[in-house]
Structures are given as C-alpha cells and as structure tokens.
C-alpha positions as CSV (number, residue, x, y, z in Angstrom):
1,M,123.0,74.4,79.9
2,S,124.7,74.5,83.3
3,P,125.0,77.7,85.3
4,S,127.9,80.0,84.5
5,P,131.2,79.0,86.2
6,P,131.8,80.7,89.5
7,T,135.2,82.0,88.4
8,S,134.5,84.0,85.4
9,P,137.6,86.0,84.2
10,S,138.6,88.8,86.5
11,R,135.2,88.9,88.1
12,R,135.0,90.6,91.4
13,K,133.0,88.8,94.1
14,R,132.1,89.8,97.6
15,S,133.0,86.9,99.9
16,P,130.5,85.5,102.4
17,L,133.4,83.9,104.2
18,C,134.5,87.1,105.8
19,S,131.9,89.7,106.8
20,S,132.9,93.2,107.8
21,R,130.6,92.8,110.9
22,E,132.8,90.0,112.4
23,T,136.3,91.3,111.4
24,G,136.0,94.9,110.4
25,H,137.3,93.9,107.0
26,E,135.5,92.9,103.8
27,A,137.1,90.3,101.4
28,V,136.7,91.0,97.7
29,L,137.7,88.1,95.6
30,I,139.1,88.6,92.1
31,F,139.5,85.7,89.6
32,G,141.9,85.5,86.7
33,A,145.2,84.0,85.5
34,S,148.0,83.5,88.0
35,G,150.6,85.0,85.7
36,A,148.5,88.1,85.1
37,F,148.0,88.6,88.9
38,Y,151.7,88.1,89.6
39,T,152.5,90.8,87.1
40,Q,150.0,93.1,88.7
41,I,151.5,92.4,92.1
42,T,155.0,93.3,90.8
43,H,153.5,96.6,89.7
44,S,152.0,97.5,93.1
45,A,148.5,96.0,92.8
46,P,146.9,96.3,96.3
47,F,146.4,92.5,96.9
48,E,146.6,91.1,100.4
49,V,146.4,87.4,99.5
50,F,147.6,85.8,96.3
51,L,146.0,82.4,95.6
52,S,147.8,80.9,92.6
53,A,147.2,77.8,90.4
54,D,150.9,76.9,90.8
55,S,153.6,77.1,93.4
56,E,156.1,78.9,91.1
57,R,154.6,82.3,91.2
58,P,154.0,82.6,95.0
59,K,157.6,81.5,95.5
60,M,158.8,84.1,93.0
61,A,156.7,86.7,94.9
62,V,158.5,85.8,98.2
63,D,161.9,85.7,96.5
64,N,161.5,89.1,94.9
65,G,160.1,90.8,98.0
66,Y,156.4,91.0,97.0
67,A,155.2,88.5,99.6
68,V,155.8,87.7,103.3
69,P,158.7,85.1,103.7
70,D,157.5,81.7,104.8
71,S,153.9,82.4,103.8
72,V,153.7,80.0,100.8
73,F,151.7,76.8,101.3
74,T,149.7,74.4,99.2
75,Y,145.9,74.9,99.6
76,A,144.7,72.5,96.9
77,I,145.9,70.1,94.2
78,G,144.5,70.9,90.8
79,K,143.6,68.3,88.1
80,L,143.5,68.9,84.4
81,V,140.8,67.2,82.4
82,L,139.7,67.2,78.7
83,W,136.0,68.0,78.5
84,S,133.4,68.4,75.8
85,R,129.7,69.0,75.5
86,V,129.6,67.7,71.8
87,V,132.6,65.4,71.2
88,D,133.0,62.0,72.9
89,V,136.3,62.4,74.8
90,T,136.0,59.3,77.0
91,N,139.1,58.1,75.1
92,G,140.8,61.5,75.2
93,E,144.0,60.5,73.4
94,A,142.0,59.0,70.5
95,A,139.7,62.0,70.3
96,L,142.7,64.3,70.1
97,K,144.5,62.2,67.6
98,A,141.4,61.9,65.4
99,G,141.1,65.7,65.3
100,N,137.4,65.6,64.4
101,F,136.8,69.1,65.8
102,Q,137.4,72.7,64.8
103,K,138.5,74.3,68.1
104,L,140.3,73.1,71.2
105,S,140.2,75.4,74.1
106,I,143.2,75.9,76.5
107,A,144.2,78.6,79.0
108,N,147.0,80.8,77.9
109,P,150.2,78.8,78.7
110,V,152.2,81.9,79.4
111,A,149.8,83.3,82.0
112,A,148.0,80.2,83.4
113,P,149.5,77.0,84.8
114,Y,146.6,75.0,83.4
115,G,147.5,76.2,79.9
116,T,151.1,75.1,80.5
117,A,149.8,71.7,81.6
118,A,147.6,71.4,78.5
119,V,150.5,72.0,76.2
120,E,152.7,69.6,78.1
121,T,150.0,67.0,77.9
122,M,149.5,67.4,74.1
123,K,153.3,67.2,73.6
124,A,153.5,64.1,75.7
125,L,150.8,62.5,73.6
126,G,152.5,63.6,70.3
127,V,149.5,65.7,69.1
128,Y,150.6,69.2,69.9
129,D,152.0,70.1,66.5
130,A,149.0,68.6,64.6
131,L,146.5,70.5,66.8
132,Q,148.2,73.9,67.0
133,S,146.0,75.4,64.3
134,K,142.9,74.3,66.2
135,I,143.9,75.8,69.6
136,V,142.0,78.8,71.0
137,Q,143.4,80.3,74.1
138,G,141.4,81.8,77.0
139,N,143.1,84.4,79.2
140,S,142.5,82.1,82.2
141,I,141.3,78.6,82.9
142,A,137.8,80.2,83.5
143,Q,137.7,81.6,80.0
144,A,139.0,78.3,78.5
145,F,136.1,76.6,80.3
146,Q,133.6,79.2,79.0
147,F,134.6,78.5,75.4
148,V,133.7,74.9,75.8
149,D,130.6,75.6,78.0
150,T,129.2,77.9,75.3
151,R,130.2,75.6,72.5
152,N,132.5,78.1,70.9
153,A,135.1,75.4,71.1
154,E,134.0,71.7,70.8
155,L,136.4,70.5,73.5
156,G,139.0,71.8,75.9
157,F,141.4,71.3,78.7
158,V,139.8,72.6,81.9
159,A,140.1,72.2,85.7
160,L,138.2,69.2,87.1
161,S,136.8,71.6,89.8
162,Q,135.0,73.6,87.1
163,L,133.0,70.5,86.2
164,H,131.4,70.2,89.7
165,G,127.7,70.0,89.1
166,V,128.0,69.8,85.3
167,T,126.2,66.8,84.0
168,E,126.2,67.5,80.3
169,G,129.1,66.3,78.1
170,T,131.9,63.8,78.5
171,R,135.2,64.1,80.3
172,V,138.4,62.3,80.7
173,G,140.5,62.6,83.9
174,G,137.8,62.5,86.5
175,A,137.9,60.7,89.9
176,G,140.3,57.9,89.9
177,E,141.6,58.7,86.4
178,S,144.4,60.8,85.1
179,F,144.4,61.9,81.5
180,F,147.6,63.7,81.2
181,T,150.5,61.3,80.9
182,D,153.6,63.5,81.1
183,P,156.5,60.9,80.7
184,S,158.5,62.8,83.4
185,G,155.9,61.9,85.9
186,R,155.2,65.5,86.8
187,R,151.6,66.2,87.7
188,A,150.9,69.6,86.3
189,P,149.7,72.0,87.5
190,E,151.5,70.7,90.6
191,D,149.5,72.5,93.2
192,R,147.7,75.7,94.1
193,S,149.7,77.8,96.5
194,R,149.3,81.0,98.5
C-alpha cells in the first residue's frame, strides 16, 4: 500500500511554507472540494486564499464581491487520469466499455471540477449511461482517490498529481498521454486558479 494521499478530505494541515516566526502569521491549509469551499466563502467562511481546481469559482468569487478584483491567476494545470490497483486500465476506453468491475469512483461533479471532467469524459466515450449504476462519488477528488486506493472501488478517475510516488496499479493518462477525449477539445479541469 502507498502512503495516504496528502490531501485527505477537509483535512487541516499546518504549512511549513509559512512560519509564524518569519511573518507573524501561520498558514493553515484545508483541503476539500472547490464547490464546497466556494459555498462556504459565500457564507462568510474566514478564508484568506482560495485555491480552486477550476477557474470558474474564483472568477465567480470576484464577480460576486467575495474576492479581490484582479487577484485570479492560474497556478497549475490539472490532469484527469483513470487509475486502478486491480483492473488493467492501460486501455482505459476498453476497460470502461467492458465494465468488468463493480464500482467506479469519481469526485462529486456538482462540487468538484474533476468530477465534472470525469462525467464529460465518460459521455464523450459513450459509456456514461451504461456505467451510472457503478459510479460511487467522493465528496472531493481526494475522497475519490481514497476509494480506489483502499480498493473500495476497483477503478476511478483521479488527479494525476495524486499518483506521485504510487507504484502499484495501472493508469491511463500519464506523462505524454491524455485519456479524456472530449470532442470539443476542452481540457477539463481547465486549470487551477486562485
């Protein structure tokens, strides 16, 4: 087994990047779904920085007066991958079409951009309707990863960054590859913004 992912759902973490000795402030990182955090921000959650897995919610925060104008920028480009510890997904489309699994993990598409991207990918491949009964949703991409990591789902759509250091299992969409083939050419999730 690999170590637990560094971004377990809504986990608080003290940041070594910003020590109170140097700045007088202490950064506390909280991980979870972008949509859930946006909702909390609109209800006066005391966040100073909002790092989102998409650009839509930070722009909405600015447009609706919850963030500083001209503060949104892309800090990373995310990549969706299909991953499994137990099912060979080196040909992801064939693995999805064969359906030889009980559970497919995705992040909640309403709250998490990676979940939206997973649904778009399955629709583009023409497998979404056939797989709907097998889909289990995590509240965030971290929880979707945990379902596959713990084998509670045989395979799932996760963020490539979550597989850093993971050597067990197979994946599609790694370096130089792109699994999701949205016919519109949109690469979802587009980016991670602040």
